[in-house]
N, C-alpha and C positions, 0 to 999 in steps of 0.2 A: 341885282346881285342875288336876291332871294330866289328869283326864278331859276337862275343858274344852279344854285345849291339844290333846289328841289329837283331839277332835271338830273343832276349828277346822282342824287339819292335814288331817284326812280330808275335810272338806267343801270347804275353799278351796284346798288345795294338791294333794292326791292326785288329785282328779278334774278338775283344771284342764285345759282343752283349748280348741281353736278354738271349739267350741260354747258353752262357758262364757263365753269372751271375747265371742262374738257376743251372748249373753244379757245380759251387762253393758252392752255398747254399746247394745243395744236398749232396755234399761231407762234408760240415760242419755238417749237420744233422747226417750223417753216423758216423762221427768222435765223435760226442757227445755221442753216445752209449757207446764208450769205456771210456770216461770221467766219465759218470754216473756209469758204472760198477766198475771202479777203485775207485771212491769215496765211493761207497757202500761197497766194499771189505775192504777198509781201515777202515771204521767205524765198520764193523763186525769183523775185525781181521782175516778174512779168505776170500777165493774167493767165491763171490756170484754173481748171475746175477739177478738184480732187474727187475721188470716188465717194468720199463721205458726203459731199454735196448732194449726190443722188440718193443716198440712203436717208439723209434728213428730208429730202424732197418727198420720198415715198412715205416716211413716217408722218411728217406734217400734213401732206396731202391726204393720206388715208384718214387721219383724225379729223381733218377739216371736212372731208366728204361725209363722214359719220355725223358730224355736227350739222352740216348743211341738210342732210336727209332728215334729221330730227327737227330742224327748223322749217323744213319743207320749202326750201328756197331753190327754185328750178335753175336760176342763173348760176348760183354758187355750186349746185350739184353738177351741172354740165361743165363748168370751168374746172372743178377739181377732178371730175371723172376723166376728162380729156388729158389733164395734166398728168394723172397717174399712168395713163397709157404711155405718154412720152417718157416719164421717169423710168418706168420698167423697161422700155425699149432701149434707153441709153445704158442701163445696167446690163442688159442682155448683150449689147454691142461691146461693151467693155470686157465682160467675161469671155465672150467669144474670141475677142482679139488676144486676151491674155492666155487663152488655151492654145492658140496657134503660135504664140511667141512668149513662153514663160520667162525668158531671160530679161524681159523689159518691165518687170514688176516694180512699182514705185517703192 
């Protein structure tokens, strides 16, 4: 039990910094996309992906990419970088579709 307490102290307390706080903020933003999607789906009674999902994806993914670059984690950098391309592409497709049919706005 003492080893677990020492580990928790070393991981969550000793290395706490601005960057760790940014990482937690980024993870919270990323998690919010699922909360938004879940609430929208419950309201609609079917699975839907609201536009807010993509905005939270961009915000969380961008912050996580910054965090990954600071941590110098190539796997995390590649994953978040590719994810951002996909999130921006989805937003582009949504906005392009809305420009061609403005009467279908949510």
